[in-house]
DSSP file (Angstrom, degrees, kcal/mol; ACC not computed):
  #  RESIDUE AA STRUCTURE BP1 BP2  ACC     N-H-->O    O-->H-N    N-H-->O    O-->H-N    TCO  KAPPA ALPHA  PHI   PSI    X-CA   Y-CA   Z-CA
    1    1 A M              0   0    0      0, 0.0     2,-0.1     0, 0.0     0, 0.0   0.000 360.0 360.0 360.0 136.5   88.5  112.3  107.2
    2    2 A S     >  -     0   0    0      1,-0.1     4,-1.8     4,-0.0     5,-0.2  -0.397 360.0-107.7 -87.9 169.8   89.5  115.8  108.4
    3    3 A A  H  > S+     0   0    0      1,-0.2     4,-2.4     2,-0.2     5,-0.2   0.860 119.6  55.7 -64.9 -35.3   91.9  118.2  106.6
    4    4 A A  H  > S+     0   0    0      2,-0.2     4,-2.5     1,-0.2    -1,-0.2   0.899 106.8  49.4 -65.0 -40.3   94.5  117.5  109.3
    5    5 A E  H  > S+     0   0    0      2,-0.2     4,-2.3     1,-0.2    -1,-0.2   0.881 111.2  49.2 -66.9 -37.4   94.4  113.8  108.7
    6    6 A I  H  X S+     0   0    0     -4,-1.8     4,-2.4     2,-0.2    -2,-0.2   0.912 111.5  49.6 -66.2 -42.2   94.7  114.3  104.9
    7    7 A A  H  X S+     0   0    0     -4,-2.4     4,-2.5     2,-0.2    -2,-0.2   0.909 111.0  49.6 -62.4 -42.4   97.7  116.6  105.5
    8    8 A V  H  X S+     0   0    0     -4,-2.5     4,-2.3     2,-0.2    -2,-0.2   0.920 110.7  50.0 -62.8 -43.7   99.3  114.1  107.8
    9    9 A A  H  X S+     0   0    0     -4,-2.3     4,-2.0     1,-0.2    -2,-0.2   0.913 112.1  47.4 -62.0 -43.3   98.8  111.3  105.2
   10   10 A L  H  X S+     0   0    0     -4,-2.4     4,-2.4     2,-0.2    -1,-0.2   0.895 111.2  51.2 -65.7 -40.4  100.4  113.5  102.5
   11   11 A L  H  X S+     0   0    0     -4,-2.5     4,-2.3     1,-0.2    -1,-0.2   0.896 110.4  48.8 -64.6 -39.3  103.3  114.4  104.7
   12   12 A I  H  X S+     0   0    0     -4,-2.3     4,-2.5     2,-0.2    -1,-0.2   0.883 110.6  51.2 -68.5 -37.1  104.0  110.8  105.5
   13   13 A L  H  X S+     0   0    0     -4,-2.0     4,-2.4     2,-0.2    -2,-0.2   0.910 110.2  49.0 -64.7 -41.2  103.8  109.9  101.8
   14   14 A V  H  X S+     0   0    0     -4,-2.4     4,-2.5     2,-0.2    -2,-0.2   0.920 111.8  49.7 -62.1 -43.3  106.3  112.6  101.0
   15   15 A S  H  X S+     0   0    0     -4,-2.3     4,-2.5     1,-0.2    -2,-0.2   0.905 110.0  50.2 -62.4 -42.0  108.6  111.4  103.7
   16   16 A A  H  X S+     0   0    0     -4,-2.5     4,-2.4     2,-0.2    -1,-0.2   0.908 110.8  49.8 -63.5 -41.4  108.3  107.8  102.4
   17   17 A F  H  X S+     0   0    0     -4,-2.4     4,-2.5     2,-0.2    -2,-0.2   0.920 111.8  47.9 -62.7 -44.1  109.2  109.0   98.9
   18   18 A L  H  X S+     0   0    0     -4,-2.5     4,-2.1     2,-0.2    -2,-0.2   0.900 112.5  48.5 -65.0 -40.8  112.2  111.0  100.2
   19   19 A S  H  X S+     0   0    0     -4,-2.5     4,-2.3     2,-0.2    -1,-0.2   0.891 111.8  50.0 -65.7 -38.9  113.5  108.0  102.2
   20   20 A M  H  X S+     0   0    0     -4,-2.4     4,-2.7     2,-0.2     5,-0.2   0.913 109.4  51.5 -64.7 -42.2  113.0  105.7   99.2
   21   21 A A  H  X S+     0   0    0     -4,-2.5     4,-2.4     1,-0.2    -2,-0.2   0.889 109.2  51.0 -61.8 -39.1  114.9  108.2   97.0
   22   22 A A  H  X S+     0   0    0     -4,-2.1     4,-2.2     2,-0.2    -1,-0.2   0.925 111.1  48.0 -63.7 -44.2  117.7  108.2   99.6
   23   23 A G  H  X S+     0   0    0     -4,-2.3     4,-1.7     2,-0.2    -2,-0.2   0.906 112.3  48.0 -63.5 -42.3  117.9  104.4   99.6
   24   24 A I  H  X S+     0   0    0     -4,-2.7     4,-2.7     1,-0.2     5,-0.2   0.903 111.3  51.6 -65.2 -40.6  117.9  104.2   95.9
   25   25 A G  H  X S+     0   0    0     -4,-2.4     4,-2.3    -5,-0.2    -2,-0.2   0.883 107.1  52.8 -63.7 -38.8  120.6  106.8   95.7
   26   26 A I  H  < S+     0   0    0     -4,-2.2    -1,-0.2     1,-0.2    -2,-0.2   0.884 116.2  39.9 -63.8 -37.9  122.8  104.9   98.2
   27   27 A V  H  < S+     0   0    0     -4,-1.7    -2,-0.2    -5,-0.2    -1,-0.2   0.875 123.0  37.9 -78.0 -37.8  122.5  101.7   96.1
   28   28 A R  H  < S+     0   0    0     -4,-2.7    -3,-0.2    -5,-0.2    -2,-0.2   0.771  88.9  95.8 -92.2 -27.6  122.8  103.3   92.6
   29   29 A F  S  < S-     0   0    0     -4,-2.3     6,-0.1    -5,-0.2    -4,-0.0  -0.335  70.5-130.9 -73.3 151.7  125.4  106.1   92.9
   30   30 A P  S    S+     0   0    0      0, 0.0     2,-0.3     0, 0.0    -1,-0.1   0.771  73.2  21.3 -79.6 -28.4  129.0  105.2   92.0
   31   31 A D  S  > S-     0   0    0      1,-0.1     4,-1.9    65,-0.1     5,-0.2  -0.793  81.3 -94.6-138.6 178.7  131.1  106.5   94.8
   32   32 A V  H  > S+     0   0    0     62,-0.8     4,-2.6    -2,-0.3     5,-0.2   0.883 114.9  53.2 -63.1 -43.1  131.2  107.5   98.4
   33   33 A L  H  > S+     0   0    0      1,-0.2     4,-1.9     2,-0.2    -1,-0.2   0.912 111.9  43.5 -65.2 -43.0  130.6  111.2   98.0
   34   34 A T  H  > S+     0   0    0      2,-0.2     4,-2.2     1,-0.2    -1,-0.2   0.855 113.4  53.0 -71.4 -32.2  127.5  110.9   95.8
   35   35 A R  H  X S+     0   0    0     -4,-1.9     4,-2.0     2,-0.2    -2,-0.2   0.889 107.6  51.5 -66.9 -38.1  126.2  108.2   98.1
   36   36 A L  H  X S+     0   0    0     -4,-2.6     4,-2.3     2,-0.2     5,-0.3   0.906 109.0  50.9 -63.7 -40.4  126.7  110.6  101.1
   37   37 A H  H  X S+     0   0    0     -4,-1.9     4,-1.8     1,-0.2    -2,-0.2   0.933 111.7  47.4 -60.5 -45.4  124.8  113.3   99.2
   38   38 A A  H  < S+     0   0    0     -4,-2.2     5,-0.3     1,-0.2    -1,-0.2   0.826 113.9  48.4 -66.0 -31.0  121.9  110.8   98.6
   39   39 A A  H  < S+     0   0    0     -4,-2.0     4,-0.3    -5,-0.1    -1,-0.2   0.840 117.6  37.1 -79.1 -32.8  121.9  109.7  102.2
   40   40 A T  H  X S+     0   0    0     -4,-2.3     4,-2.1    -5,-0.1     5,-0.3   0.936 111.1  49.8 -90.1 -48.8  121.9  113.1  103.8
   41   41 A K  H  X S+     0   0    0     -4,-1.8     4,-1.9    -5,-0.3     5,-0.2   0.969 118.6  32.1 -62.4 -60.9  119.8  115.5  101.8
   42   42 A P  H  > S+     0   0    0      0, 0.0     4,-2.6     0, 0.0    -1,-0.2   0.825 116.7  58.1 -69.5 -26.9  116.5  113.5  101.3
   43   43 A Q  H  > S+     0   0    0     -5,-0.3     4,-2.3    -4,-0.3    -2,-0.2   0.912 107.2  46.3 -68.9 -40.0  116.8  111.8  104.6
   44   44 A V  H  X S+     0   0    0     -4,-2.1     4,-2.3     2,-0.2    -1,-0.2   0.915 115.0  47.2 -66.3 -42.3  116.9  115.0  106.6
   45   45 A L  H  X S+     0   0    0     -4,-1.9     4,-2.2    -5,-0.3    -2,-0.2   0.879 110.7  52.8 -66.4 -36.5  113.9  116.3  104.5
   46   46 A G  H  X S+     0   0    0     -4,-2.6     4,-1.9     2,-0.2    -2,-0.2   0.908 110.0  47.5 -63.9 -42.2  112.1  113.0  105.1
   47   47 A L  H  X S+     0   0    0     -4,-2.3     4,-2.5     1,-0.2    -2,-0.2   0.908 109.9  53.8 -64.0 -41.1  112.6  113.3  108.8
   48   48 A A  H  X S+     0   0    0     -4,-2.3     4,-2.3     1,-0.2    -2,-0.2   0.904 108.2  49.0 -61.4 -41.6  111.4  116.9  108.7
   49   49 A T  H  X S+     0   0    0     -4,-2.2     4,-2.1     2,-0.2    -1,-0.2   0.881 111.0  49.7 -68.7 -35.9  108.2  116.0  107.0
   50   50 A V  H  X S+     0   0    0     -4,-1.9     4,-2.2     2,-0.2    -2,-0.2   0.913 111.1  50.1 -65.6 -40.7  107.5  113.2  109.5
   51   51 A L  H  X S+     0   0    0     -4,-2.5     4,-2.1     2,-0.2    -2,-0.2   0.890 109.8  49.9 -65.9 -38.3  108.1  115.6  112.3
   52   52 A V  H  X S+     0   0    0     -4,-2.3     4,-2.4     2,-0.2    -1,-0.2   0.903 109.3  52.8 -64.4 -39.6  105.7  118.1  110.8
   53   53 A A  H  X S+     0   0    0     -4,-2.1     4,-2.3     1,-0.2    -2,-0.2   0.891 108.1  51.0 -61.8 -39.2  103.1  115.4  110.4
   54   54 A I  H  X S+     0   0    0     -4,-2.2     4,-2.9     2,-0.2    -1,-0.2   0.917 110.4  48.5 -64.1 -42.7  103.5  114.5  114.1
   55   55 A V  H  < S+     0   0    0     -4,-2.1    -2,-0.2     1,-0.2    -1,-0.2   0.888 111.9  49.3 -65.8 -38.0  103.0  118.1  115.1
   56   56 A V  H  < S+     0   0    0     -4,-2.4    -1,-0.2     1,-0.2    -2,-0.2   0.897 115.5  43.9 -66.6 -39.2   99.9  118.4  112.9
   57   57 A Q  H  < S+     0   0    0     -4,-2.3    -2,-0.2     1,-0.3    -1,-0.2   0.897 129.4  24.5 -72.9 -40.9   98.5  115.2  114.4
   58   58 A V  S  < S-     0   0    0     -4,-2.9     2,-2.0    -5,-0.2    -1,-0.3  -0.734  73.8-173.2-127.2  81.6   99.4  116.0  118.1
   59   59 A P        +     0   0    0      0, 0.0     2,-0.3     0, 0.0    -4,-0.1  -0.460  34.6 129.9 -82.6  75.2   99.6  119.8  118.4
   60   60 A T     >  -     0   0    0     -2,-2.0     4,-2.4     1,-0.1     5,-0.1  -0.849  67.2-117.6-120.5 161.4  100.9  120.2  122.0
   61   61 A W  H  > S+     0   0    0     -2,-0.3     4,-2.6     1,-0.2     5,-0.2   0.862 113.8  54.8 -66.0 -35.9  103.8  122.1  123.4
   62   62 A G  H  > S+     0   0    0      2,-0.2     4,-1.9     1,-0.2    -1,-0.2   0.920 111.1  43.9 -63.5 -44.1  105.5  119.0  124.6
   63   63 A V  H  > S+     0   0    0      2,-0.2     4,-2.7     1,-0.2    -2,-0.2   0.918 113.4  52.0 -66.4 -43.3  105.4  117.4  121.1
   64   64 A L  H  X S+     0   0    0     -4,-2.4     4,-2.4     1,-0.2    -2,-0.2   0.921 110.5  46.7 -61.2 -45.4  106.5  120.7  119.5
   65   65 A T  H  X S+     0   0    0     -4,-2.6     4,-2.2     2,-0.2    -1,-0.2   0.893 113.1  49.8 -66.1 -37.7  109.5  121.1  121.7
   66   66 A T  H  X S+     0   0    0     -4,-1.9     4,-2.7    -5,-0.2    -2,-0.2   0.924 111.2  49.0 -64.5 -43.6  110.6  117.5  121.3
   67   67 A V  H  X S+     0   0    0     -4,-2.7     4,-2.5     1,-0.2     5,-0.2   0.904 110.7  50.3 -62.5 -42.1  110.2  117.8  117.5
   68   68 A V  H  X S+     0   0    0     -4,-2.4     4,-2.4    -5,-0.2    -1,-0.2   0.914 112.0  47.9 -63.8 -42.0  112.3  121.0  117.5
   69   69 A L  H  X S+     0   0    0     -4,-2.2     4,-2.6     2,-0.2     5,-0.2   0.927 112.1  48.9 -63.7 -44.8  115.0  119.3  119.6
   70   70 A V  H  X S+     0   0    0     -4,-2.7     4,-2.1     1,-0.2    -2,-0.2   0.933 114.6  44.7 -60.9 -46.4  115.1  116.3  117.3
   71   71 A M  H  X S+     0   0    0     -4,-2.5     4,-2.6     2,-0.2    -1,-0.2   0.879 111.9  53.0 -68.1 -37.2  115.3  118.4  114.1
   72   72 A T  H  X S+     0   0    0     -4,-2.4     4,-1.8    -5,-0.2    -2,-0.2   0.945 111.7  44.7 -62.4 -48.4  118.0  120.7  115.7
   73   73 A F  H  X S+     0   0    0     -4,-2.6     4,-2.3     1,-0.2     5,-0.3   0.875 113.1  52.0 -64.9 -35.8  120.2  117.8  116.6
   74   74 A Q  H  X S+     0   0    0     -4,-2.1     4,-2.4    -5,-0.2    -2,-0.2   0.933 110.8  46.9 -64.6 -45.0  119.7  116.2  113.2
   75   75 A L  H  < S+     0   0    0     -4,-2.6    -1,-0.2     1,-0.2    -2,-0.2   0.776 115.1  47.6 -69.5 -25.5  120.6  119.4  111.4
   76   76 A L  H  X S+     0   0    0     -4,-1.8     4,-0.5    -5,-0.2    -1,-0.2   0.850 120.7  33.5 -81.0 -35.6  123.7  119.8  113.6
   77   77 A T  H  X S+     0   0    0     -4,-2.3     4,-2.6    -5,-0.2     5,-0.2   0.837 105.8  64.7 -93.5 -34.1  125.0  116.2  113.4
   78   78 A Q  H  X S+     0   0    0     -4,-2.4     4,-2.5    -5,-0.3     5,-0.2   0.922 104.7  43.7 -62.3 -48.1  124.1  115.0  109.8
   79   79 A P  H  > S+     0   0    0      0, 0.0     4,-2.4     0, 0.0    -1,-0.2   0.904 115.6  49.5 -64.0 -38.1  126.3  117.5  107.9
   80   80 A M  H  X S+     0   0    0     -4,-0.5     4,-2.4     2,-0.2    -2,-0.2   0.909 111.8  48.5 -66.3 -41.3  129.2  117.0  110.2
   81   81 A T  H  X S+     0   0    0     -4,-2.6     4,-2.5     2,-0.2     5,-0.2   0.933 112.5  47.7 -63.4 -46.6  128.9  113.2  110.0
   82   82 A A  H  X S+     0   0    0     -4,-2.5     4,-2.5    -5,-0.2    -2,-0.2   0.893 111.6  51.6 -62.3 -39.7  128.8  113.3  106.2
   83   83 A H  H  X S+     0   0    0     -4,-2.4     4,-2.5    -5,-0.2    -2,-0.2   0.935 111.9  45.2 -62.8 -46.7  131.8  115.7  106.1
   84   84 A M  H  X S+     0   0    0     -4,-2.4     4,-2.3     2,-0.2    -2,-0.2   0.888 114.0  48.8 -67.8 -39.0  133.9  113.4  108.3
   85   85 A L  H  X S+     0   0    0     -4,-2.5     4,-2.5     2,-0.2    -1,-0.2   0.913 113.2  48.0 -65.4 -41.6  132.9  110.2  106.3
   86   86 A G  H  X S+     0   0    0     -4,-2.5     4,-2.3    -5,-0.2    -2,-0.2   0.904 112.2  48.4 -65.3 -41.6  133.6  111.9  103.0
   87   87 A R  H  X S+     0   0    0     -4,-2.5     4,-2.3     2,-0.2    -1,-0.2   0.906 112.7  48.4 -65.2 -41.8  137.0  113.2  104.2
   88   88 A S  H  X S+     0   0    0     -4,-2.3     4,-1.5     2,-0.2    -2,-0.2   0.908 112.1  48.8 -64.8 -42.2  137.9  109.8  105.6
   89   89 A A  H  <>S+     0   0    0     -4,-2.5     5,-2.9     2,-0.2     6,-0.4   0.884 110.9  51.4 -65.2 -37.8  136.9  108.1  102.3
   90   90 A Y  H ><5S+     0   0    0     -4,-2.3     3,-1.4     1,-0.2     5,-0.3   0.934 110.6  47.1 -64.4 -45.9  138.9  110.6  100.3
   91   91 A R  H 3<5S+     0   0    0     -4,-2.3    -1,-0.2     1,-0.3    -2,-0.2   0.750 111.8  50.6 -70.6 -23.3  142.0  110.1  102.3
   92   92 A S  T 3<5S-     0   0    0     -4,-1.5    -1,-0.3    -5,-0.2    -2,-0.2   0.213 116.7-112.5 -99.5  15.8  141.7  106.3  102.1
   93   93 A D  T < 5S+     0   0    0     -3,-1.4    -3,-0.2     1,-0.1    -2,-0.1   0.839  79.3 127.5  60.4  39.3  141.2  106.4   98.3
   94   94 A H      < +     0   0    0     -5,-2.9   -62,-0.8    -6,-0.1     2,-0.4   0.206  50.5  91.2-102.4  12.9  137.6  105.3   98.2
   95   95 A V  S    S-     0   0    0     -6,-0.4     2,-1.2    -5,-0.3     3,-0.1  -0.912  78.9-128.9-110.4 133.4  136.6  108.3   96.1
   96   96 A R    >   -     0   0    0     -2,-0.4     3,-1.5     1,-0.2     4,-0.3  -0.691  24.3-171.1 -79.2 100.0  136.6  108.2   92.3
   97   97 A R  G >  S+     0   0    0     -2,-1.2     3,-0.9     1,-0.3    -1,-0.2   0.693  77.2  70.5 -70.7 -18.4  138.6  111.3   91.7
   98   98 A D  G 3  S+     0   0    0      1,-0.2    -1,-0.3    -3,-0.1    -2,-0.1   0.706  96.7  54.2 -70.0 -17.7  137.8  111.2   88.0
   99   99 A L  G <  S+     0   0    0     -3,-1.5     2,-0.3     2,-0.0    -1,-0.2   0.563  85.0 104.5 -90.4  -9.4  134.2  112.2   88.8
  100  100 A L    <   -     0   0    0     -3,-0.9     3,-0.2    -4,-0.3    -3,-0.0  -0.532  56.6-158.4 -75.6 135.6  135.2  115.3   90.8
  101  101 A I  S    S+     0   0    0      1,-0.3     2,-0.4    -2,-0.3    -1,-0.2   0.918  84.2   7.0 -76.3 -46.0  134.6  118.6   89.1
  102  102 A E        -     0   0    0      0, 0.0     2,-0.9     0, 0.0    -1,-0.3  -0.994  66.5-153.0-139.8 132.0  137.2  120.4   91.3
  103  103 A D     >  +     0   0    0     -2,-0.4     4,-1.2    -3,-0.2     3,-0.1  -0.697  28.3 158.0-108.9  78.8  139.4  118.8   93.8
  104  104 A D  H  > S+     0   0    0     -2,-0.9     4,-2.4     1,-0.2    -1,-0.2   0.845  71.8  59.0 -69.7 -34.7  140.2  121.4   96.4
  105  105 A L  H  > S+     0   0    0      1,-0.2     4,-2.6     2,-0.2     5,-0.2   0.881 102.5  52.5 -66.4 -37.5  141.1  118.9   99.1
  106  106 A D  H  > S+     0   0    0      2,-0.2     4,-2.4     1,-0.2    -1,-0.2   0.914 110.8  48.3 -63.0 -41.8  143.9  117.5   97.0
  107  107 A R  H  X S+     0   0    0     -4,-1.2     4,-2.4     2,-0.2    -2,-0.2   0.923 112.8  48.0 -63.1 -44.2  145.3  121.0   96.5
  108  108 A D  H  X S+     0   0    0     -4,-2.4     4,-2.2     2,-0.2    -2,-0.2   0.895 112.3  48.7 -64.9 -40.4  145.1  121.7  100.2
  109  109 A I  H  X S+     0   0    0     -4,-2.6     4,-2.5     2,-0.2    -1,-0.2   0.915 112.7  47.1 -66.5 -42.7  146.7  118.4  101.2
  110  110 A S  H  X S+     0   0    0     -4,-2.4     4,-2.2     2,-0.2    -2,-0.2   0.890 112.0  50.7 -67.8 -37.7  149.6  118.9   98.8
  111  111 A D  H  X S+     0   0    0     -4,-2.4     4,-2.2     2,-0.2    -2,-0.2   0.912 112.2  47.5 -62.6 -42.1  150.1  122.6  100.0
  112  112 A H  H  X S+     0   0    0     -4,-2.2     4,-1.8     1,-0.2    -2,-0.2   0.904 111.3  50.3 -66.3 -42.2  150.2  121.4  103.6
  113  113 A D  H  X S+     0   0    0     -4,-2.5     4,-0.7     1,-0.2    -1,-0.2   0.885 112.4  47.5 -64.0 -38.4  152.6  118.6  102.7
  114  114 A Q  H  < S+     0   0    0     -4,-2.2     3,-0.4     1,-0.2    -2,-0.2   0.887 113.9  46.0 -70.7 -38.9  155.0  121.0  100.9
  115  115 A S  H  < S+     0   0    0     -4,-2.2    -1,-0.2     1,-0.2    -2,-0.2   0.782 110.0  55.0 -75.5 -25.6  154.9  123.6  103.7
  116  116 A G  H  <        0   0    0     -4,-1.8    -1,-0.2     1,-0.2    -2,-0.2   0.657 360.0 360.0 -81.8 -15.7  155.4  121.0  106.4
  117  117 A Q     <        0   0    0     -4,-0.7    -1,-0.2    -3,-0.4    -2,-0.2   0.456 360.0 360.0-100.0 360.0  158.6  119.6  105.0
């Protein structure tokens, strides 16, 4: 086995661990916001490690540009998706507000409701 193959194997193992951690967090965490955190953070890092493993295994310009595009789109869409899902869950009362340390959105919504009336 070459050093590149060992590096690829380790990167895939790290990715598998991160994906497993994301799955466990989605199942075990108590509310939508913490589940979103568990779904986004390790999943993006898991994808990044798999993409690095692909580049190490097949180091061509075509693969590199594809990997950069995939990671760019992932980094652009994942936070926005999590934000919109969290905001929707908050407004439909699927968030345990007793677990929030600071509830800025409630203050902003109440300020907006008072100024609009």
